[in-house]
TIPATOR-204486 format. One line per 2 residues: number of its first residue (from 0); their letters; for each residue x, y, z of C-alpha. Coordinates in steps of 0.02 Angstrom, whole numbers, plus 50000, padded with zeros to 5 digits. Each point is the difference from the previous one (the first is absolute). Layout:
! residues N
NUM	A	X:Y:Z ~ ... .
//
This chain:
! residues 241
0	XX	54227:41845:34745 ~ 49911:49833:49912 .
2	XX	50060:49848:49940 ~ 49929:49841:49901 .
4	XX	50013:49827:50069 ~ 50021:49873:49857 .
6	XX	49892:49838:50002 ~ 50030:49834:49950 .
8	XX	49872:49925:49874 ~ 49891:50142:49978 .
10	XX	50018:50085:49836 ~ 49941:50176:50033 .
12	XX	49991:50012:50177 ~ 50103:50130:50106 .
14	XX	49974:50068:50179 ~ 50030:50187:50040 .
16	XX	50056:50035:50169 ~ 50031:50152:50069 .
18	XX	50121:50044:50138 ~ 49944:50088:50160 .
20	XX	49997:50176:50023 ~ 50143:50063:50081 .
22	XX	49979:50089:50148 ~ 50151:50098:50111 .
24	XX	49947:49934:50176 ~ 49890:49872:50081 .
26	XX	49935:50143:50128 ~ 49971:50142:49887 .
28	XX	50062:50066:49840 ~ 49995:50188:49958 .
30	XX	49947:50035:49808 ~ 50024:50177:49988 .
32	XX	50138:50137:50055 ~ 49927:50100:50145 .
34	XX	50058:50186:50040 ~ 49927:50143:50071 .
36	XX	49825:50029:49951 ~ 49963:49825:49976 .
38	XX	49850:49900:50093 ~ 49929:49842:50020 .
40	XX	50006:49816:50102 ~ 50175:49976:49939 .
42	XX	50071:50161:50064 ~ 49915:49945:50178 .
44	XX	50102:49849:49972 ~ 50164:50085:49968 .
46	XX	49970:50117:50146 ~ 49980:49852:50135 .
48	XX	50180:49933:49922 ~ 50077:50181:50019 .
50	XX	49904:50061:50164 ~ 50165:49979:50099 .
52	XX	50109:50118:49881 ~ 49880:50172:50018 .
54	XX	50109:50094:50130 ~ 50015:50035:50173 .
56	XX	49837:49997:50106 ~ 49922:49978:49829 .
58	XX	49844:49844:50037 ~ 49957:50006:49796 .
60	XX	49821:49968:49957 ~ 49964:49863:49891 .
62	XX	49868:50074:49893 ~ 50028:49965:49816 .
64	XX	50063:50181:49971 ~ 50182:50025:49915 .
66	XX	50028:50168:50089 ~ 50170:50083:50097 .
68	XX	50011:49883:50137 ~ 49986:49859:49891 .
70	XX	50127:50080:49867 ~ 50119:50023:50162 .
72	XX	49982:49823:50064 ~ 50030:49923:49799 .
74	XX	50148:50114:49999 ~ 50062:49941:50165 .
76	XX	49988:49834:49974 ~ 50071:49999:49825 .
78	XX	50159:50076:50091 ~ 50012:49881:50132 .
80	XX	50004:49858:49878 ~ 50126:50081:49875 .
82	XX	49876:50047:49873 ~ 49982:50169:49896 .
84	XX	49897:50093:50130 ~ 49888:50099:49886 .
86	XX	49836:49976:50093 ~ 49922:49894:49848 .
88	XX	49952:49812:50038 ~ 50044:49914:49832 .
90	XX	50074:49828:49981 ~ 50165:50014:50094 .
92	XX	49904:50054:50154 ~ 49857:49857:49995 .
94	XX	50152:49873:49950 ~ 50068:50046:50166 .
96	XX	49832:49987:50089 ~ 49977:49843:49920 .
98	XX	50160:49936:50074 ~ 49962:50045:50170 .
100	XX	49830:49913:50017 ~ 49935:49834:50022 .
102	XX	49844:49918:49914 ~ 49881:50058:50115 .
104	XX	50069:50175:49984 ~ 50078:50007:50177 .
106	XX	50178:50073:50001 ~ 50138:49867:49979 .
108	XX	50060:50025:50190 ~ 49821:50007:50083 .
110	XX	49871:49876:50008 ~ 49822:49955:50045 .
112	XX	50056:49853:50093 ~ 50136:50102:50110 .
114	XX	49875:50149:50014 ~ 49863:49886:50075 .
116	XX	50080:49875:50106 ~ 49973:49969:50176 .
118	XX	49878:50137:50061 ~ 49933:49995:49803 .
120	XX	49952:49827:50013 ~ 50026:49986:49818 .
122	XX	49886:50132:49945 ~ 49843:49921:50071 .
124	XX	49886:50168:49944 ~ 49960:50045:50186 .
126	XX	50078:50169:50002 ~ 49919:50182:49984 .
128	XX	49956:49989:49813 ~ 49978:49851:49866 .
130	XX	50127:49873:49966 ~ 50019:50084:49816 .
132	XX	50020:50162:50090 ~ 50149:49933:50128 .
134	XX	50096:49933:49845 ~ 49996:50151:49903 .
136	XX	50052:50106:50151 ~ 50150:49881:50031 .
138	XX	50047:50017:49821 ~ 50024:50174:50023 .
140	XX	50074:50009:50164 ~ 50137:49861:49948 .
142	XX	50029:50111:49842 ~ 50058:50145:50094 .
144	XX	50106:49879:50117 ~ 50068:49944:49842 .
146	XX	50060:50172:49964 ~ 50062:50029:50168 .
148	XX	50095:49846:50000 ~ 50092:50056:49841 .
150	XX	50033:50168:50064 ~ 50095:49915:50145 .
152	XX	50119:49929:49882 ~ 49887:49839:49986 .
154	XX	50023:49939:50169 ~ 49893:49861:50033 .
156	XX	49834:50034:50117 ~ 49894:49885:50085 .
158	XX	49817:50019:50043 ~ 49961:49940:50190 .
160	XX	49824:50059:49967 ~ 49869:50057:49864 .
162	XX	49827:49967:49987 ~ 49924:49943:50170 .
164	XX	49807:49953:50014 ~ 49908:50101:50120 .
166	XX	50007:49871:50147 ~ 50180:49960:49986 .
168	XX	50052:50192:49982 ~ 49903:50044:50166 .
170	XX	50083:49839:50081 ~ 50172:50081:49964 .
172	XX	49973:50166:50086 ~ 49919:50082:49841 .
174	XX	49832:50099:49991 ~ 49918:49842:49902 .
176	XX	49978:50122:49858 ~ 50152:50086:49961 .
178	XX	50093:50006:49834 ~ 50065:49826:50006 .
180	XX	49812:49942:49989 ~ 49997:50088:49838 .
182	XX	50142:49921:49929 ~ 50094:50181:49990 .
184	XX	50135:49968:50120 ~ 50154:49888:50025 .
186	XX	50115:49987:50138 ~ 50183:49999:49936 .
188	XX	50180:49941:50075 ~ 50161:49983:49910 .
190	XX	50034:49833:49940 ~ 50180:50005:50023 .
192	XX	50132:50118:50084 ~ 50017:50128:49862 .
194	XX	49858:50127:50064 ~ 49904:50052:50162 .
196	XX	49827:50022:50043 ~ 50034:50201:49999 .
198	XX	50062:49973:49823 ~ 49827:49920:49939 .
200	XX	49913:50149:50112 ~ 50106:50129:49911 .
202	XX	49998:49940:49820 ~ 49815:49957:50020 .
204	XX	49963:50195:49989 ~ 50048:49997:49820 .
206	XX	49914:49839:49962 ~ 49810:50068:49991 .
208	XX	49961:49966:50175 ~ 49869:50074:50104 .
210	XX	50029:49909:50156 ~ 50169:49963:50073 .
212	XX	50029:49942:50192 ~ 50183:49942:50059 .
214	XX	50101:49987:50141 ~ 49957:50138:50119 .
216	XX	49808:49979:49963 ~ 49912:49886:50141 .
218	XX	50013:49816:49960 ~ 50113:50029:49837 .
220	XX	50172:49955:50069 ~ 50022:49841:49901 .
222	XX	49907:50064:49828 ~ 49963:50133:49892 .
224	XX	49824:50019:49951 ~ 49954:50072:49834 .
226	XX	49820:50040:49924 ~ 49932:50075:49849 .
228	XX	49860:50098:50100 ~ 49949:50177:49920 .
230	XX	50072:50135:50092 ~ 50158:49984:50099 .
232	XX	50039:49931:50175 ~ 50181:49982:50032 .
234	XX	50080:49949:50174 ~ 50171:49921:50031 .
236	XX	50096:50107:50131 ~ 50149:49907:50019 .
238	XX	50025:50030:49807 ~ 49968:50174:50008 .
240	X	49827:49980:49923 .
//
């Protein structure tokens, strides 16, 4: 859109001002519909946000290829948020994602600050990978935690430990080079009385988590650990896992 500003005392002068280009979201905007067979960085951005909906035990790859797993994840995401579940990511799907994310691309119910306090020392960069990679990994695991939260009826969850620098990870009993030092793990607890550690662990099996450790696993009686490692390593014997 353009408009003309009137000027005083200048008989033939006019200034044309163009309005700024519209954008859908401060974080990331999709410019095309995505469906089975499409590929590209925009598919990867979609996969990050729907990976927690790919199904039981599925730790979906973020590879930029819209295949069967991505289609299932999109369909389940759509169903969970009351959309037409056709497995095609178009304007309605993107609008729902836009409503679920903050300007820094984290999901609305989780944040870098919460996922790096205490042992993370505010994302100081002293992990097992670069700070940029830590931030990307945290974003990915937080989106799966968002799916987990919604699956449980939007019961609030609190992160008690996310990223840890290597020294602090070792000081609290970790290996000093585990999942937390990569930014790929979150320790979760209920933030109200509406759920339990076992409910978190049980539902995490459907939320794209490669690692799940909860009550019954040594040192995990007061939290449920989830992470996005490749493969599957689950143990929470008191929860039937």
